C-alpha positions as CSV (number, residue, x, y, z in Angstrom):
1,M,13.4,-49.9,7.1
2,K,12.3,-47.8,10.1
3,K,14.9,-45.1,9.2
4,C,13.6,-45.1,5.6
5,L,10.0,-44.6,6.8
6,L,11.0,-41.8,9.1
7,L,13.0,-40.1,6.3
8,M,10.1,-40.4,3.9
9,M,7.7,-38.9,6.5
10,A,10.1,-36.0,7.1
11,L,10.4,-35.3,3.4
12,L,6.6,-35.4,3.0
13,S,6.2,-33.1,6.0
14,F,8.8,-30.7,4.6
15,G,7.1,-30.8,1.2
16,G,3.8,-29.9,2.7
17,L,5.3,-26.8,4.2
18,T,6.8,-25.6,0.9
19,V,5.4,-22.2,0.0
20,K,5.3,-21.0,-3.6
21,A,7.5,-17.9,-4.0
22,Q,5.8,-14.6,-4.6
23,S,5.7,-13.4,-8.2
24,F,5.2,-9.7,-7.4
25,E,4.8,-7.3,-4.5
26,F,4.2,-3.7,-3.7
27,Q,7.1,-1.5,-2.6
28,Y,7.3,2.0,-1.1
29,Q,10.5,3.9,-1.2
30,G,12.4,0.7,-1.9
31,Q,10.9,-1.3,1.0
32,S,8.6,-4.3,0.6
33,L,5.0,-4.0,1.7
34,K,3.0,-6.8,3.2
35,D,-0.8,-7.1,2.5
36,G,-2.7,-4.5,4.4
37,D,0.3,-2.2,4.9
38,M,-0.5,1.5,4.7
39,V,1.3,4.3,2.9
40,T,0.4,7.8,4.3
41,I,1.2,10.9,2.3
42,A,0.7,14.4,3.6
43,A,-0.5,17.2,1.3
44,E,2.3,19.5,-0.1
45,E,2.3,22.6,-2.1
46,N,3.3,22.5,-5.8
47,V,5.0,25.3,-7.8
48,F,1.6,27.0,-8.2
49,G,0.9,27.0,-4.5
50,E,-1.8,24.3,-4.7
51,L,-2.0,21.5,-2.2
52,G,-1.7,17.9,-3.6
53,C,-0.7,14.4,-2.7
54,E,1.3,12.0,-5.0
55,T,2.3,8.4,-4.5
56,N,5.2,8.9,-6.9
57,P,6.5,12.5,-6.8
58,S,9.5,11.9,-9.1
59,A,10.5,9.8,-12.1
60,N,12.6,7.6,-9.8
61,P,10.5,4.6,-8.8
62,D,12.5,4.1,-5.6
63,N,11.0,7.4,-4.3
64,G,7.4,6.2,-4.4
65,L,4.9,3.3,-4.6
66,V,5.7,0.6,-7.1
67,L,4.3,-2.8,-8.2
68,K,7.5,-4.9,-8.7
69,L,7.7,-8.2,-10.4
70,L,9.8,-10.7,-8.6
71,S,9.8,-13.4,-11.2
72,G,9.5,-13.2,-15.0
73,S,10.0,-10.2,-17.3
74,N,6.3,-9.3,-17.8
75,A,2.9,-10.1,-16.4
76,N,-0.8,-9.4,-17.0
77,V,-2.2,-7.5,-14.0
78,K,-5.7,-6.9,-12.9
79,A,-5.8,-3.9,-10.6
80,E,-8.7,-2.6,-8.5
81,L,-8.7,0.9,-6.8
82,R,-11.4,1.3,-4.2
83,I,-12.0,4.7,-2.4
84,T,-13.1,3.7,1.1
85,H,-13.2,7.2,2.8
86,N,-12.8,10.8,1.6
87,T,-13.4,14.1,3.4
88,L,-11.1,16.1,1.2
89,T,-12.5,18.7,-1.2
90,L,-10.2,18.5,-4.2
91,Q,-10.1,19.3,-7.9
92,M,-9.2,15.9,-9.3
93,L,-8.1,12.3,-8.5
94,Q,-6.1,10.5,-11.1
95,W,-4.8,6.9,-11.1
96,C,-2.0,5.9,-13.6
97,M,-0.6,2.4,-14.0
98,G,0.8,0.4,-16.9
99,G,1.1,3.5,-19.2
100,E,-2.5,4.5,-18.8
101,C,-4.3,7.2,-16.7
102,W,-7.9,7.4,-15.5
103,P,-9.8,10.1,-13.6
104,V,-11.2,8.7,-10.4
105,D,-14.7,9.4,-9.0
106,D,-14.5,8.9,-5.2
107,T,-17.8,7.0,-5.1
108,K,-16.7,4.2,-7.4
109,V,-14.5,1.2,-7.6
110,F,-12.2,1.1,-10.7
111,T,-10.8,-2.1,-12.2
112,K,-8.3,-2.1,-15.0
113,Q,-6.1,-4.7,-16.7
114,F,-2.7,-4.2,-18.3
115,T,0.7,-5.7,-18.9
116,V,3.7,-4.7,-16.8
117,T,7.4,-5.3,-17.2
118,E,9.6,-5.7,-14.2
119,N,8.2,-2.9,-12.1
120,V,5.6,-0.1,-12.7
121,Q,5.0,3.1,-10.8
122,V,1.6,3.5,-9.1
123,Q,0.7,7.1,-9.8
124,F,-2.3,8.0,-7.7
125,D,-2.6,11.8,-7.4
126,A,-5.0,14.2,-5.6
127,S,-4.7,17.7,-7.0
128,N,-5.7,21.1,-5.7
129,I,-6.9,20.0,-2.2
130,Q,-9.1,22.8,-0.7
131,S,-10.1,21.4,2.7
132,K,-8.8,19.5,5.7
133,G,-9.4,15.8,6.0
134,Y,-8.2,12.6,4.6
135,L,-8.7,10.1,1.9
136,L,-8.3,6.3,2.1
137,A,-8.0,4.0,-0.9
138,T,-7.3,0.3,-1.2
139,L,-5.2,-0.8,-4.2
140,K,-5.5,-4.5,-5.0
141,A,-3.5,-6.2,-7.8
142,T,-3.9,-9.8,-9.1
143,V,-1.4,-11.8,-11.2
144,G,-2.7,-15.2,-12.0
145,L,-4.0,-16.6,-8.7
146,E,-1.8,-14.3,-6.6
147,T,-3.3,-11.1,-5.1
148,H,-1.7,-8.4,-2.9
149,Q,-3.1,-5.1,-1.6
150,V,-1.9,-1.9,-0.1
151,I,-3.8,0.9,1.6
152,I,-3.1,4.5,0.5
153,Q,-3.9,7.5,2.7
154,F,-3.8,11.1,1.6
155,T,-4.0,13.6,4.4
156,N,-4.3,17.4,5.0
157,G,-4.3,18.4,8.6
158,E,-6.0,15.4,10.0
159,S,-3.5,12.6,9.6
160,A,-1.8,12.1,12.9
161,S,-4.4,10.2,14.9
162,I,-4.4,6.4,15.5
163,Q,-8.0,6.2,14.5
164,E,-7.3,7.7,11.1
165,M,-4.4,5.3,10.5
166,T,-6.4,2.3,11.4
167,I,-9.8,3.1,9.8
168,N,-10.2,-0.6,8.8
169,N,-9.5,-1.7,12.4
170,P,-10.9,1.0,14.7
171,Q,-10.2,-1.1,17.8
172,A,-6.4,-0.6,17.3
173,T,-5.0,1.3,20.2
174,A,-1.2,1.1,20.0
175,V,1.5,2.5,17.6
176,Y,5.1,1.5,18.0
177,D,8.3,2.6,16.2
178,L,10.6,0.0,14.7
179,K,12.6,-0.2,18.0
180,G,9.5,-1.4,19.8
181,C,8.9,1.9,21.7
182,R,5.2,3.0,22.0
183,I,4.3,6.3,20.3
184,E,1.8,8.6,22.0
185,G,0.3,11.8,20.7
186,S,1.3,13.2,17.3
187,I,3.2,10.9,15.0
188,P,6.1,12.3,12.9
189,S,7.1,11.0,9.5
190,G,8.5,7.4,9.5
191,I,7.6,3.7,9.6
192,Y,5.5,2.4,12.4
193,I,3.8,-0.8,13.6
194,V,0.1,-0.5,14.5
195,T,-1.5,-3.3,16.6
196,D,-4.8,-4.1,18.3
197,G,-3.0,-6.8,20.4
198,I,-3.8,-9.5,17.9
199,Q,-2.9,-8.3,14.4
200,K,0.0,-6.1,13.4
201,R,0.6,-4.1,10.3
202,K,3.3,-1.7,9.0
203,V,2.3,2.0,8.4
204,F,4.4,4.4,6.4
205,I,3.9,8.1,7.1
206,K,5.5,10.7,4.9
């Protein structure tokens, strides 16, 4: 009898720890993103010599930012794009998801709903950048009761400081590579871990 009670308690305890599997996630260049991870994209010249930033520079979704379904073949998504900081002078911001595109005003929050199948590219573009600075945007997506978000940073000449990479956590003072080595000074392209000693998050720098 005692063994049965212990077994039942163990099963109840295990059941209480069961976590529902994610139904979707954000990915960048084929790697899964956790909530609060940042994707940093530096300005590059196009064929016309204009500076711009794109979350998806090619038709291949593995090369850019993607919302990927992990279960089911389609889902109704509510997405919110919020511009939190912008010191770039540019011609246009455009956000495309789910087969639709919308011009973005950097003083507003945009909320859209659409249906996606399997995975969908997040096309957020800044065109004809004419000044140094950086832009930060938070993209939040909700499917049912599940919500995930990613931070997008566009940069032109002012992207390599810890303060800029951690605008939502200005007390952060340390950046490490994936081997655990602390990075000082300018930060080259790659994947890094930013921490304030308590919280950690992954940062992608292109």
